[in-house]
C-alpha positions, -999 to 999 in steps of 0.1 A, spaced: 323 -446 710 322 -411 713 295 -391 749 275 -365 729 282 -346 764 319 -344 754 315 -331 720 289 -312 720 308 -288 746 335 -289 725 315 -270 697 299 -250 726 332 -239 735 351 -233 695 317 -215 691 328 -184 716 355 -188 712 352 -174 675 328 -154 686 349 -138 719 372 -127 693 349 -110 665 349 -76 679 385 -76 677 392 -88 647 384 -64 613 347 -65 617 359 -43 653 360 -14 634 325 -15 617 308 -25 648 324 -3 679 309 28 651 274 13 645 248 27 662 208 21 665 196 48 633 171 83 646 131 73 635 138 102 606 168 83 594 150 48 598 117 65 575 138 78 548 160 47 545 122 25 539 113 53 515 142 51 494 143 12 493 107 10 490 111 35 459 139 11 443 123 -22 451 87 -10 430 107 6 403 128 -33 396 88 -47 399 79 -24 374 110 -30 350 106 -64 355 68 -68 353 73 -48 317 101 -69 308 75 -102 311 52 -80 293 69 -70 269 83 -103 262 49 -123 261 31 -99 244 59 -87 214 60 -124 194 19 -121 193 25 -90 169 58 -112 152 
């Protein structure tokens, strides 16, 4: 019977080894270039994403409304 503590330590070591090499692989360059956005940049991105969400929601509602209203006329 396998000891659960030993198995959990093996899993823990595997996870730590993967995390240790994460910054050295193909994602390393992206992580080195990443930075925290400034407030102005964050607000601008938030505004653009909000507008996009409202447009997509409005378009979805319009399609739903047309599908529910148009069949009554035909």
